PALOSE-761297 format. One record per residue: residue number from 1; residue in three letters; x negated, y negated, z of N, C-alpha, C, CB in turn. Coordinates in steps of 0.1 Angstrom, whole numbers, plus 2048, in hexadecimal, padded with zeros to 3 digits. Glycine has a CB too. Layout:
! residues N
<pt NUM,ALA,<X,Y,Z>,<X,Y,Z>,<X,Y,Z>,<X,Y,Z>>
...
! end
This chain:
! residues 240
<pt 1,MET,<EAF,367,655>,<EB7,35F,65B>,<EC1,364,664>,<EBC,357,653>>
<pt 2,THR,<EC1,361,674>,<EC9,367,67E>,<EDB,361,678>,<EC2,361,68F>>
<pt 3,LYS,<EE0,36E,679>,<EF1,364,676>,<EF7,364,685>,<EFE,36E,669>>
<pt 4,ILE,<EFA,356,685>,<F01,350,691>,<F10,354,692>,<F01,33F,691>>
<pt 5,PRO,<F14,358,69C>,<F25,35A,69C>,<F28,34E,69C>,<F2C,361,6A9>>
<pt 6,GLU,<F35,34F,698>,<F40,33E,697>,<F40,33C,6A4>,<F53,33F,690>>
<pt 7,ASN,<F45,343,6AE>,<F48,341,6BD>,<F39,339,6C4>,<F4D,351,6C5>>
<pt 8,ILE,<F31,33E,6BF>,<F23,337,6C5>,<F20,32B,6C3>,<F17,33C,6BF>>
<pt 9,ARG,<F26,32B,6B3>,<F20,31C,6AD>,<F2C,312,6B6>,<F22,319,699>>
<pt 10,GLN,<F36,315,6B7>,<F40,30D,6BE>,<F3F,309,6CD>,<F4B,314,6BC>>
<pt 11,ALA,<F39,315,6CF>,<F33,312,6E2>,<F2A,307,6E2>,<F29,320,6E9>>
<pt 12,TYR,<F21,309,6D9>,<F15,2FF,6DB>,<F18,2F2,6D6>,<F07,305,6D4>>
<pt 13,GLY,<F20,2F0,6C8>,<F26,2E5,6C0>,<F1B,2DF,6B9>,<F2E,2DB,6C9>>
<pt 14,PRO,<F1F,2D5,6B3>,<F14,2D0,6A8>,<F07,2CC,6B1>,<F19,2C2,69E>>
<pt 15,LEU,<EFC,2D1,6AC>,<EEF,2CE,6B2>,<EE7,2C2,6A9>,<EE5,2DD,6B0>>
<pt 16,PRO,<EDE,2BA,6B1>,<ED6,2B0,6AD>,<ECC,2B5,6A2>,<ECE,2AA,6B9>>
<pt 17,HIS,<EC6,2AE,698>,<EBE,2B3,68E>,<EB2,2B8,694>,<EBB,2A9,684>>
<pt 18,GLY,<EAB,2C3,692>,<EA0,2C8,695>,<EA2,2D0,6A3>,<E96,2BF,695>>
<pt 19,TRP,<EAF,2D4,6A3>,<EB3,2DE,6B0>,<EBA,2E9,6AC>,<EBB,2D8,6BB>>
<pt 20,LYS,<EB6,2F6,6AF>,<EB9,301,6A9>,<EC2,30C,6AE>,<EAE,306,6A6>>
<pt 21,LEU,<EC9,313,6AD>,<ECE,320,6B1>,<EC8,32D,6AF>,<ED9,320,6AC>>
<pt 22,GLU,<EC2,333,6B7>,<EBB,33E,6B6>,<EBD,348,6C2>,<EAF,33B,6B5>>
<pt 23,LYS,<EB9,356,6C0>,<EBD,35F,6CD>,<EB2,35C,6D6>,<EBD,370,6CB>>
<pt 24,LEU,<EB5,361,6E0>,<EAA,35D,6EE>,<E9D,365,6ED>,<EB2,361,6FE>>
<pt 25,LYS,<E9F,373,6E6>,<E94,37C,6E5>,<E88,376,6DD>,<E98,387,6DF>>
<pt 26,PHE,<E8A,370,6D3>,<E82,368,6CB>,<E77,35E,6D3>,<E8B,362,6C2>>
<pt 27,PHE,<E7E,35A,6E0>,<E73,34F,6E7>,<E73,353,6F6>,<E79,33E,6E5>>
<pt 28,VAL,<E78,35B,6FB>,<E75,361,709>,<E74,36F,70A>,<E7F,35D,713>>
<pt 29,ASP,<E6D,372,713>,<E6A,37F,717>,<E73,383,720>,<E5D,380,71C>>
<pt 30,VAL,<E79,38D,722>,<E83,38F,72C>,<E80,39F,734>,<E92,38F,723>>
<pt 31,ARG,<E7F,39E,73F>,<E7B,3A7,745>,<E83,3AA,751>,<E70,3A5,747>>
<pt 32,ASN,<E8D,3B7,752>,<E93,3BB,75F>,<E8A,3C1,768>,<E9E,3C2,75D>>
<pt 33,SER,<E8C,3BA,774>,<E84,3C1,780>,<E88,3CE,784>,<E85,3B9,78D>>
<pt 34,ASN,<E7D,3D9,788>,<E83,3E5,791>,<E80,3E6,79E>,<E7F,3F2,78C>>
<pt 35,VAL,<E7A,3D9,7A2>,<E72,3DC,7AF>,<E7B,3DB,7BC>,<E67,3D1,7B0>>
<pt 36,ASP,<E7D,3E3,7C4>,<E86,3E4,7CC>,<E80,3DF,7D9>,<E8C,3F1,7CD>>
<pt 37,LYS,<E89,3E2,7E6>,<E85,3DA,7F2>,<E7F,3E6,7F8>,<E92,3D2,7FB>>
<pt 38,THR,<E7D,3F2,7F4>,<E76,3FA,7FC>,<E65,3F9,800>,<E78,406,7F6>>
<pt 39,ILE,<E62,3FB,80A>,<E51,3FA,80C>,<E4C,407,80E>,<E4C,3F1,81A>>
<pt 40,ASN,<E42,409,804>,<E3B,415,803>,<E2D,414,806>,<E3D,41B,7F7>>
<pt 41,ASP,<E28,41C,80F>,<E19,41B,814>,<E0E,41D,80A>,<E16,424,81F>>
<pt 42,ASP,<E11,424,7FC>,<E0A,425,7F1>,<E0B,41B,7E7>,<E0D,430,7EC>>
<pt 43,GLU,<E10,40F,7EB>,<E12,400,7E1>,<E0C,3F7,7EB>,<E24,3FA,7DD>>
<pt 44,ASP,<E08,3EC,7E3>,<E06,3DF,7E7>,<E10,3D9,7EE>,<E03,3D7,7DD>>
<pt 45,PRO,<E0B,3D2,7F9>,<E16,3C8,7FD>,<E19,3BC,7F5>,<E13,3C2,80A>>
<pt 46,VAL,<E24,3B9,7F5>,<E28,3AB,7ED>,<E35,3A4,7F4>,<E2E,3AF,7DC>>
<pt 47,ARG,<E39,399,7ED>,<E45,395,7F7>,<E4D,390,7E8>,<E40,387,806>>
<pt 48,LEU,<E5B,396,7EB>,<E67,396,7E1>,<E6F,389,7E0>,<E71,3A1,7E5>>
<pt 49,CYS,<E70,385,7D3>,<E7C,37C,7CE>,<E89,381,7CC>,<E79,376,7C1>>
<pt 50,ASN,<E93,382,7D5>,<E9F,38B,7D4>,<EAA,384,7D1>,<EA1,393,7E0>>
<pt 51,TYR,<EB5,389,7CF>,<EC2,384,7C8>,<EC7,375,7CE>,<ED0,38F,7CA>>
<pt 52,THR,<EC6,378,7DD>,<EC9,36A,7E2>,<EC0,361,7E3>,<ECE,36B,7EE>>
<pt 53,ASP,<EB4,362,7DE>,<EAB,359,7DE>,<EAE,350,7D0>,<E9D,360,7DF>>
<pt 54,ILE,<EB4,357,7C6>,<EB6,350,7BA>,<EC4,34D,7BD>,<EB4,357,7AB>>
<pt 55,TYR,<ECD,351,7BF>,<EDC,34D,7C5>,<EDF,341,7C7>,<EE1,352,7D0>>
<pt 56,TYR,<ED5,33F,7D3>,<ED8,331,7DA>,<ECD,327,7D8>,<EDA,333,7EB>>
<pt 57,ASN,<EC3,329,7D0>,<EBA,31E,7CD>,<EB8,31D,7BD>,<EAD,320,7D4>>
<pt 58,ASP,<EB9,310,7BB>,<EB5,30C,7AA>,<EA7,30D,7A8>,<EB9,2FC,7A6>>
<pt 59,ARG,<E9E,30B,7B1>,<E8E,310,7AE>,<E8A,31A,7BA>,<E82,303,7AF>>
<pt 60,ILE,<E81,321,7B2>,<E79,328,7BA>,<E6C,323,7C2>,<E76,331,7B4>>
<pt 61,THR,<E66,322,7CC>,<E5A,31B,7D3>,<E56,325,7DD>,<E5D,30D,7DA>>
<pt 62,PRO,<E49,324,7DE>,<E44,32E,7E9>,<E48,329,7F5>,<E35,32E,7EA>>
<pt 63,SER,<E4E,321,7FC>,<E53,31C,808>,<E61,324,80B>,<E54,30B,806>>
<pt 64,LEU,<E69,32B,803>,<E73,333,806>,<E70,340,80B>,<E7A,335,7FC>>
<pt 65,PRO,<E77,346,814>,<E75,350,81E>,<E78,360,815>,<E81,34D,82D>>
<pt 66,PHE,<E6F,361,80F>,<E6D,370,806>,<E6E,37B,810>,<E5C,371,7FD>>
<pt 67,MET,<E73,384,80E>,<E71,392,817>,<E66,399,814>,<E7B,39B,815>>
<pt 68,GLU,<E5F,3A0,81B>,<E54,3A9,819>,<E57,3B5,814>,<E4C,3AA,825>>
<pt 69,GLY,<E4D,3BA,809>,<E4F,3C7,800>,<E47,3CA,7FB>,<E58,3C7,7F7>>
<pt 70,SER,<E45,3D3,7F2>,<E3B,3DC,7EF>,<E3E,3DF,7DE>,<E3C,3EB,7FA>>
<pt 71,ALA,<E31,3E2,7D5>,<E33,3E3,7C8>,<E25,3E8,7C4>,<E39,3D6,7C0>>
<pt 72,THR,<E26,3F0,7B5>,<E1E,3F5,7B4>,<E13,3EA,7AB>,<E22,400,7AF>>
<pt 73,LYS,<E0A,3EB,7A7>,<DFF,3E6,79F>,<E07,3DE,792>,<DF4,3F5,799>>
<pt 74,ALA,<E0B,3EB,78B>,<E16,3E8,77D>,<E1F,3D9,77F>,<E24,3F8,77B>>
<pt 75,GLU,<E27,3E0,78A>,<E31,3D8,790>,<E2F,3C8,793>,<E34,3DF,79D>>
<pt 76,ILE,<E23,3C8,79A>,<E1C,3BA,79C>,<E1A,3B2,78F>,<E0D,3BB,7A3>>
<pt 77,ASP,<E12,3B8,788>,<E0E,3B2,779>,<E1B,3AD,772>,<E06,3BE,770>>
<pt 78,ARG,<E24,3B8,771>,<E36,3B6,768>,<E3C,3A9,771>,<E44,3C8,76C>>
<pt 79,PHE,<E3F,3AD,77F>,<E46,3A3,783>,<E44,398,78B>,<E4F,3A8,786>>
<pt 80,GLN,<E35,395,78B>,<E31,387,798>,<E39,37A,78E>,<E18,383,79B>>
<pt 81,LEU,<E3B,373,79A>,<E40,365,796>,<E37,35C,790>,<E44,35F,7A0>>
<pt 82,LYS,<E3A,356,785>,<E2F,34D,77D>,<E3A,341,77B>,<E27,354,76B>>
<pt 83,ARG,<E31,335,77D>,<E36,327,778>,<E3E,329,76C>,<E2B,31D,776>>
<pt 84,GLY,<E4D,321,76C>,<E50,31F,760>,<E5B,329,75B>,<E44,321,758>>
<pt 85,GLN,<E59,337,762>,<E64,342,760>,<E71,33D,766>,<E5F,350,767>>
<pt 86,VAL,<E7B,342,762>,<E89,342,765>,<E8E,351,769>,<E92,33D,757>>
<pt 87,ILE,<E94,352,777>,<E97,35F,77D>,<EA7,35C,77D>,<E8F,363,78D>>
<pt 88,ILE,<EAC,366,777>,<EBB,365,774>,<EC1,373,77C>,<EBE,366,761>>
<pt 89,THR,<ECC,373,783>,<ED5,37D,788>,<EDA,387,77D>,<EE1,376,78D>>
<pt 90,LYS,<ED8,392,77D>,<EDD,39A,772>,<EE7,3A6,777>,<ED0,3A0,76A>>
<pt 91,ASP,<EE8,3AA,782>,<EF2,3AF,78B>,<EFA,3A8,796>,<EEB,3B7,790>>
<pt 92,SER,<F05,3AA,79A>,<F0F,3A3,7A2>,<F1A,3AC,7A4>,<F13,398,79C>>
<pt 93,GLU,<F21,3AA,7AC>,<F30,3AD,7B1>,<F3A,3A9,7AA>,<F34,3A6,7BD>>
<pt 94,GLY,<F38,399,7A2>,<F43,393,79C>,<F3B,38F,791>,<F4C,389,7A4>>
<pt 95,TRP,<F43,391,785>,<F3D,38C,77B>,<F3A,37E,779>,<F43,38F,773>>
<pt 96,ASP,<F3D,374,77F>,<F39,366,77F>,<F2F,364,789>,<F45,35C,782>>
<pt 97,ASP,<F2A,36D,78C>,<F1B,36B,795>,<F10,370,78B>,<F1B,377,7A5>>
<pt 98,ILE,<F16,372,77E>,<F0A,378,776>,<F00,36E,770>,<F0F,380,76A>>
<pt 99,GLY,<EF3,36D,76F>,<EEE,365,765>,<EEA,357,76C>,<EFA,362,759>>
<pt 100,ILE,<EEA,358,77B>,<EE6,34B,780>,<ED7,348,780>,<EEA,34A,78C>>
<pt 101,PRO,<ED0,33F,77A>,<EC1,33D,77B>,<EBD,336,788>,<EBC,333,76F>>
<pt 102,ALA,<EAF,337,78B>,<EA5,32E,792>,<E9A,32D,78C>,<EA1,332,79F>>
<pt 103,LEU,<E95,322,78A>,<E87,321,785>,<E7C,323,78F>,<E85,315,77E>>
<pt 104,VAL,<E70,32B,78B>,<E66,32C,793>,<E5B,31F,792>,<E61,33A,790>>
<pt 105,ALA,<E59,31B,79B>,<E53,30B,79D>,<E43,30D,79B>,<E56,304,7AD>>
<pt 106,GLU,<E3D,318,7A2>,<E33,31A,79D>,<E2D,326,79F>,<E2C,312,79F>>
<pt 107,ASP,<E1E,329,79D>,<E1D,337,79A>,<E1B,33B,7A8>,<E11,33B,790>>
<pt 108,MET,<E21,34C,7AB>,<E22,352,7B8>,<E1F,361,7B5>,<E2F,34F,7BF>>
<pt 109,PRO,<E0F,364,7B6>,<E0D,371,7B3>,<E10,37C,7B9>,<E02,372,7B1>>
<pt 110,ASP,<E13,374,7C8>,<E17,380,7D2>,<E24,383,7D2>,<E13,37D,7E0>>
<pt 111,VAL,<E2D,37C,7C9>,<E3D,379,7CC>,<E41,383,7BD>,<E43,364,7CD>>
<pt 112,LEU,<E48,38C,7C2>,<E4D,394,7B6>,<E5A,38F,7B4>,<E4D,3A5,7B8>>
<pt 113,CYS,<E63,395,7A5>,<E6F,390,7A2>,<E76,39E,7A9>,<E72,38D,791>>
<pt 114,GLY,<E82,39D,7B2>,<E87,3AA,7B4>,<E90,3AE,7AD>,<E8A,3AC,7C0>>
<pt 115,TYR,<E97,3BC,7B4>,<EA1,3C5,7AD>,<EAF,3B9,7AB>,<EA6,3D4,7B8>>
<pt 116,HIS,<EB5,3BE,79F>,<EC4,3B6,79C>,<EC0,3AB,796>,<ECE,3B2,7A8>>
<pt 117,LEU,<EB3,3A7,791>,<EB1,39B,78E>,<EA7,39C,77F>,<EAA,394,79B>>
<pt 118,SER,<EA6,392,776>,<EA0,391,769>,<E96,387,769>,<EA9,38E,760>>
<pt 119,ILE,<E89,38C,765>,<E81,37F,75F>,<E83,37A,753>,<E75,37F,75F>>
<pt 120,LEU,<E84,36E,752>,<E84,367,742>,<E77,35F,73F>,<E90,35A,740>>
<pt 121,GLU,<E6E,363,739>,<E64,35C,738>,<E61,357,72B>,<E5B,362,73B>>
<pt 122,PRO,<E63,347,72C>,<E63,33F,71F>,<E54,340,717>,<E66,330,723>>
<pt 123,GLY,<E53,341,709>,<E4B,33F,702>,<E47,334,700>,<E4D,344,6FB>>
<pt 124,PRO,<E3B,331,6F8>,<E38,321,6F8>,<E41,317,6F2>,<E2C,31F,6F2>>
<pt 125,GLU,<E4B,31B,6EC>,<E55,312,6E4>,<E62,310,6EF>,<E5A,31B,6D4>>
<pt 126,ILE,<E5F,315,6FB>,<E6D,313,704>,<E68,30F,714>,<E78,322,705>>
<pt 127,ASP,<E6D,304,715>,<E67,2FF,723>,<E71,303,731>,<E67,2ED,722>>
<pt 128,GLY,<E66,30A,739>,<E72,312,743>,<E7B,30A,747>,<E6D,319,751>>
<pt 129,GLY,<E7B,2FC,74A>,<E85,2F3,752>,<E91,2F5,749>,<E80,2E3,754>>
<pt 130,PHE,<E8D,2F2,73B>,<E9B,2F0,734>,<EA0,2FE,730>,<E9A,2E6,726>>
<pt 131,LEU,<E99,30A,731>,<EA1,317,732>,<EA9,317,73E>,<E97,324,731>>
<pt 132,ALA,<EA5,314,749>,<EAE,315,756>,<EBC,30C,757>,<EA4,310,763>>
<pt 133,TRP,<EB6,301,74F>,<EC3,2F9,74F>,<ECF,300,742>,<EBF,2E8,74B>>
<pt 134,LEU,<ECA,304,738>,<ECD,30C,72D>,<ED7,315,736>,<EBF,314,726>>
<pt 135,CYS,<ED2,31F,73B>,<ED7,32A,742>,<EE3,325,749>,<ECD,330,74A>>
<pt 136,ARG,<EE3,318,750>,<EEF,315,757>,<EF9,30E,74F>,<EEB,30D,763>>
<pt 137,SER,<EF7,30E,741>,<EFF,307,737>,<F0B,311,734>,<EF8,303,72B>>
<pt 138,GLY,<F17,30D,72F>,<F21,317,72D>,<F1E,31E,723>,<F2C,313,72B>>
<pt 139,PRO,<F1A,319,718>,<F19,324,708>,<F0F,32D,70D>,<F13,31B,6F7>>
<pt 140,LEU,<F05,32C,717>,<EFA,335,717>,<EFF,340,722>,<EEB,32D,71A>>
<pt 141,ASN,<F04,335,72D>,<F0B,342,738>,<F15,347,734>,<F10,33E,747>>
<pt 142,ASP,<F1F,343,72E>,<F2A,34C,728>,<F26,359,724>,<F30,346,71B>>
<pt 143,GLN,<F1B,357,71A>,<F17,364,711>,<F14,36F,71D>,<F06,361,705>>
<pt 144,PHE,<F09,36B,727>,<F06,376,732>,<F12,379,739>,<EFC,371,73D>>
<pt 145,LYS,<F1B,370,73C>,<F28,376,742>,<F30,37E,73D>,<F30,36E,745>>
<pt 146,THR,<F34,37C,730>,<F3B,384,728>,<F35,393,723>,<F3D,37C,71D>>
<pt 147,ALA,<F28,395,722>,<F21,39C,720>,<F20,3AA,72C>,<F16,394,71E>>
<pt 148,ALA,<F20,3A4,738>,<F1E,3AB,743>,<F2A,3B9,745>,<F1F,3A1,74F>>
<pt 149,ASN,<F26,3C1,74A>,<F2E,3D1,748>,<F33,3D2,758>,<F20,3E1,743>>
<pt 150,GLY,<F3D,3D6,75B>,<F3F,3D9,767>,<F4E,3D9,76A>,<F37,3D1,76E>>
<pt 151,VAL,<F4E,3E1,778>,<F5D,3DF,779>,<F5F,3DA,78A>,<F66,3EF,774>>
<pt 152,THR,<F58,3DF,790>,<F56,3DB,79F>,<F47,3D5,7A4>,<F59,3E9,7A9>>
<pt 153,ARG,<F3D,3DA,799>,<F32,3D3,799>,<F2D,3CE,789>,<F27,3DD,7A2>>
<pt 154,PHE,<F26,3C5,788>,<F24,3C1,77B>,<F13,3C0,776>,<F2C,3B2,779>>
<pt 155,GLY,<F11,3C4,76C>,<F03,3C6,767>,<F01,3C0,75C>,<EFF,3D3,765>>
<pt 156,LEU,<EF8,3B6,75A>,<EF4,3B1,74A>,<EE6,3BB,744>,<EEF,39D,74A>>
<pt 157,GLY,<EEA,3C0,73B>,<EE0,3C6,734>,<ED5,3BF,72C>,<EE5,3CD,72D>>
<pt 158,GLN,<ECA,3C4,728>,<EBF,3BE,722>,<EC6,3B9,716>,<EB2,3C7,71F>>
<pt 159,TYR,<ECA,3C2,70C>,<ECE,3C2,6FF>,<ED6,3B3,700>,<ED8,3D2,6F9>>
<pt 160,PRO,<EE0,3B1,706>,<EE8,3A6,706>,<EE1,397,708>,<EF2,3A9,70F>>
<pt 161,MET,<ED8,39A,713>,<ED2,390,717>,<EC7,388,70C>,<ECB,394,723>>
<pt 162,LYS,<EC1,392,705>,<EB8,391,6FE>,<EBE,389,6F0>,<EB2,39E,6FD>>
<pt 163,ASN,<EC8,390,6ED>,<ECF,38B,6E1>,<EDB,381,6E6>,<ED4,397,6D7>>
<pt 164,ALA,<ED8,379,6EE>,<EE1,36F,6EF>,<ED9,362,6E8>,<EE7,36E,6FF>>
<pt 165,PHE,<EE4,35A,6E4>,<EE0,34E,6DB>,<EDD,342,6E4>,<EEC,34A,6CF>>
<pt 166,ILE,<ED2,33C,6E2>,<ECE,333,6E8>,<ECA,324,6DF>,<EC3,33B,6EF>>
<pt 167,VAL,<ECE,316,6E5>,<EC9,30C,6DE>,<EBA,309,6DD>,<ECE,301,6E2>>
<pt 168,VAL,<EB2,306,6D7>,<EA4,304,6D4>,<EA0,2F7,6CF>,<EA0,30E,6CB>>
<pt 169,PRO,<EA0,2EC,6D9>,<E9B,2DF,6D0>,<E8E,2DF,6D3>,<EA1,2D0,6D3>>
<pt 170,PRO,<E87,2D5,6CE>,<E78,2D2,6CC>,<E73,2D2,6DB>,<E75,2C4,6C3>>
<pt 171,ILE,<E67,2D5,6DE>,<E63,2D9,6EB>,<E62,2CD,6F4>,<E56,2E0,6EA>>
<pt 172,GLU,<E60,2BE,6F3>,<E62,2B3,6F5>,<E6F,2B0,6F9>,<E5F,2AE,6EB>>
<pt 173,GLU,<E78,2B1,6F0>,<E84,2B2,6F4>,<E88,2B9,6FE>,<E8A,2B5,6EB>>
<pt 174,GLN,<E88,2C1,700>,<E8A,2CF,70A>,<E86,2C5,718>,<E7B,2E1,706>>
<pt 175,LYS,<E7A,2C1,71A>,<E73,2BD,725>,<E7B,2AE,729>,<E62,2BC,721>>
<pt 176,ARG,<E81,2A6,722>,<E89,29D,724>,<E95,2A1,726>,<E88,294,71C>>
<pt 177,VAL,<E9B,2AC,721>,<EA9,2B1,727>,<EA8,2B3,738>,<EAE,2C2,720>>
<pt 178,SER,<E9D,2BE,736>,<E99,2C3,745>,<E97,2B7,752>,<E8A,2CA,743>>
<pt 179,LYS,<E91,2AB,74D>,<E8F,2A5,757>,<E9C,29C,759>,<E82,29F,757>>
<pt 180,PHE,<EA0,297,74E>,<EAE,292,74F>,<EB9,298,759>,<EB3,293,743>>
<pt 181,LEU,<EB7,2A2,758>,<EC2,2AD,75E>,<EBF,2AD,76B>,<EC1,2BC,759>>
<pt 182,ASP,<EB1,2B0,76E>,<EA9,2B2,77D>,<EAF,2A2,785>,<E93,2B3,77C>>
<pt 183,GLN,<EAC,297,77E>,<EB2,28C,784>,<EC1,286,786>,<EAB,284,77E>>
<pt 184,LYS,<ECA,28B,77D>,<ED6,28B,77D>,<EE0,293,789>,<ED8,28E,770>>
<pt 185,THR,<EDA,2A1,787>,<EE0,2AC,78F>,<EDE,2A8,79B>,<EDB,2B9,78C>>
<pt 186,ALA,<ED1,2A2,79E>,<ECC,2A2,7AF>,<ED4,298,7B3>,<EBC,29E,7B3>>
<pt 187,ARG,<ED8,28C,7AA>,<EE2,284,7B4>,<EF4,289,7B5>,<EE0,273,7AE>>
<pt 188,ILE,<EF6,291,7AB>,<F03,29B,7AF>,<F03,2A3,7B9>,<F07,2A4,7A4>>
<pt 189,ASP,<EF8,2AA,7BD>,<EF7,2B3,7C5>,<EF5,2AF,7D2>,<EEF,2BB,7C2>>
<pt 190,GLY,<EF0,2A0,7D3>,<EF1,297,7DD>,<EFE,298,7E1>,<EEC,28A,7DB>>
<pt 191,LEU,<F05,291,7DA>,<F13,28E,7DF>,<F18,298,7E4>,<F1C,289,7D6>>
<pt 192,ILE,<F19,2A4,7DD>,<F21,2B1,7E2>,<F18,2B5,7ED>,<F23,2BD,7D8>>
<pt 193,ARG,<F0F,2B5,7F1>,<F07,2B8,7FE>,<F0B,2AF,80B>,<EF7,2B5,7FB>>
<pt 194,LYS,<F10,2A4,804>,<F14,299,80F>,<F1E,29D,815>,<F18,28D,80C>>
<pt 195,THR,<F29,2A2,80B>,<F37,2A6,80D>,<F37,2B2,816>,<F3F,2A8,800>>
<pt 196,THR,<F30,2BD,80E>,<F32,2CB,818>,<F27,2D0,825>,<F32,2D8,80D>>
<pt 197,GLY,<F1F,2C5,826>,<F15,2C5,830>,<F09,2CC,82D>,<F19,2CB,83C>>
<pt 198,GLY,<F06,2CB,81F>,<EFA,2D1,81D>,<EFD,2DD,812>,<EF3,2D5,82C>>
<pt 199,ALA,<F05,2E1,811>,<F08,2EC,806>,<F0D,2EA,7F9>,<F10,2F4,80A>>
<pt 200,LEU,<F09,2F3,7EF>,<F0C,2F2,7E1>,<F14,2FD,7DD>,<F01,2F1,7DA>>
<pt 201,GLY,<F1D,2FD,7D0>,<F21,308,7CB>,<F32,309,7CF>,<F17,314,7CF>>
<pt 202,THR,<F36,311,7C7>,<F43,314,7C9>,<F49,318,7D6>,<F46,31D,7C0>>
<pt 203,LYS,<F42,322,7DD>,<F45,326,7EA>,<F42,31B,7F6>,<F3D,332,7EC>>
<pt 204,ALA,<F39,312,7F2>,<F3B,304,7FC>,<F47,2FE,7F7>,<F2E,2F8,7FB>>
<pt 205,LEU,<F4E,2FF,7EE>,<F59,2F9,7EB>,<F66,2FD,7F6>,<F5C,2FB,7DD>>
<pt 206,ARG,<F64,30D,7F4>,<F70,311,7F9>,<F71,313,807>,<F73,31A,7F3>>
<pt 207,ASP,<F64,30F,80D>,<F60,30F,81F>,<F68,303,821>,<F4E,30C,824>>
<pt 208,LEU,<F69,2F5,818>,<F6C,2EB,81E>,<F7A,2E9,823>,<F68,2E2,817>>
<pt 209,PRO,<F7E,2E6,82F>,<F8B,2E4,833>,<F92,2D7,82F>,<F8C,2E5,83F>>
<pt 210,ASN,<F8C,2CD,828>,<F93,2C1,825>,<F98,2C5,814>,<F89,2B3,827>>
<pt 211,HIS,<FA5,2C2,80F>,<FAA,2C4,803>,<FA2,2B9,7F9>,<FBB,2C2,803>>
<pt 212,ARG,<FA3,2AD,801>,<F99,2A3,7FB>,<F8A,2A5,7F5>,<F97,299,804>>
<pt 213,ASP,<F86,2A9,7FD>,<F78,2AE,7FE>,<F74,2BC,7F2>,<F77,2B3,80F>>
<pt 214,ARG,<F7F,2C3,7F5>,<F7C,2CE,7EB>,<F80,2C7,7DC>,<F86,2DC,7EF>>
<pt 215,SER,<F88,2BF,7DA>,<F8A,2BB,7CE>,<F82,2B2,7C8>,<F95,2B7,7CD>>
<pt 216,LEU,<F78,2A8,7D1>,<F6F,2A1,7CB>,<F63,2A8,7C7>,<F6D,297,7D3>>
<pt 217,CYS,<F60,2B3,7D1>,<F53,2BB,7CA>,<F56,2C5,7C1>,<F4A,2C2,7D2>>
<pt 218,GLY,<F63,2C8,7BF>,<F67,2CF,7B3>,<F66,2C7,7A7>,<F74,2D4,7B4>>
<pt 219,GLN,<F68,2BA,7A5>,<F67,2B2,79B>,<F58,2AE,795>,<F6D,2A7,7A0>>
<pt 220,LEU,<F4F,2AF,7A3>,<F40,2AC,7A3>,<F3A,2BA,79A>,<F39,2AA,7B4>>
<pt 221,LEU,<F3D,2C5,7A1>,<F39,2D4,798>,<F3E,2D2,78B>,<F41,2E3,79D>>
<pt 222,GLU,<F4B,2CF,788>,<F4D,2CF,77C>,<F45,2C6,772>,<F59,2CD,77B>>
<pt 223,TYR,<F44,2B9,777>,<F3C,2AF,76F>,<F2E,2B1,76F>,<F3F,2A2,773>>
<pt 224,ARG,<F29,2B9,777>,<F1A,2C1,777>,<F19,2C9,76B>,<F16,2CC,784>>
<pt 225,ALA,<F23,2D2,76B>,<F23,2DC,763>,<F23,2D8,754>,<F2E,2E5,768>>
<pt 226,ALA,<F2D,2CD,752>,<F2E,2C6,745>,<F23,2C1,741>,<F38,2BC,744>>
<pt 227,LEU,<F1C,2BA,74A>,<F10,2AF,747>,<F04,2BC,744>,<F0C,2A1,758>>
<pt 228,ILE,<F03,2C7,74A>,<EF9,2D0,745>,<EFA,2D6,738>,<EF8,2D9,74D>>
<pt 229,THR,<F05,2D7,735>,<F0C,2DF,727>,<F07,2D1,71D>,<F21,2E4,729>>
<pt 230,ALA,<F0D,2C7,721>,<F09,2BD,715>,<EFE,2B7,714>,<F11,2B3,712>>
<pt 231,ALA,<EF5,2B8,71C>,<EE5,2B5,71A>,<EDF,2BF,715>,<EDD,2B2,727>>
<pt 232,VAL,<EE1,2CC,715>,<EDB,2D7,711>,<EDE,2D9,703>,<EDF,2E2,71A>>
<pt 233,THR,<EE7,2D4,6FF>,<EEF,2D4,6F0>,<EEA,2C8,6EA>,<F00,2D6,6F0>>
<pt 234,GLY,<EE5,2C1,6EE>,<EDF,2B2,6E7>,<EED,2A9,6E7>,<ED8,2B3,6D4>>
<pt 235,LYS,<EF8,2AB,6EE>,<F04,2A1,6ED>,<EFF,291,6F5>,<F14,2A9,6F6>>
<pt 236,ILE,<EF5,294,6FC>,<EF1,287,704>,<EE6,282,6FF>,<EEF,288,712>>
<pt 237,MET,<EE5,277,6F5>,<EDB,274,6ED>,<ED1,26E,6F2>,<EDF,26D,6E3>>
<pt 238,SER,<ED6,261,6FE>,<ECE,259,704>,<EC9,260,70F>,<ED4,24D,707>>
<pt 239,LEU,<EBE,26C,713>,<EBB,26D,720>,<EB0,267,727>,<EBA,278,721>>
<pt 240,ARG,<EB7,25C,72F>,<EB1,255,737>,<EB6,253,746>,<EB1,24B,732>>
! end
């Protein structure tokens, strides 16, 4: 039986019956990409999903303007994007940009996960949508951030990523949580975009000239973060 540190138990709090805490590696395959931006004549042409594609998008779809690249057949087999995968940022200039996730919306065999990113590929007991929301929650994202090493640049290794603790509800509960958060956060994001002129995130807040607008958007982002954590840890029992 896996021993769960007390600080992890406290971070997730009491869980509903049937929900459990386990290490990520038992349910998710983790692969750090080594596909760089160099185009080589002896490799196959591909498109690359890069850091900024993940950083600025909650979902990765074929409509994004992926850059051109090249890769070996082994790299294509290992790092092509598949529906339900979650891609996260594993390297960054700031520790607070570690572990930012995006959900792969559909199979894209000609698009590869680029450098500075990791693929989290869920097994049969984990829903990809739920995993993406879980990566945005405080209890898991804080584990990623605190495990990142560096001074002027930070990096998250495979060992702490694989050994981070995640909450695992029954699969149907995961799907309900994911659908609930898709709907609720879309409304919150709509309010934020209306105020910022279309942008999301903390940088959009800093760029707002009006203090009242910054305060409003800050409160909305805080509520959004709290809602995500509450939902993925089973604190919202009526997911409608």
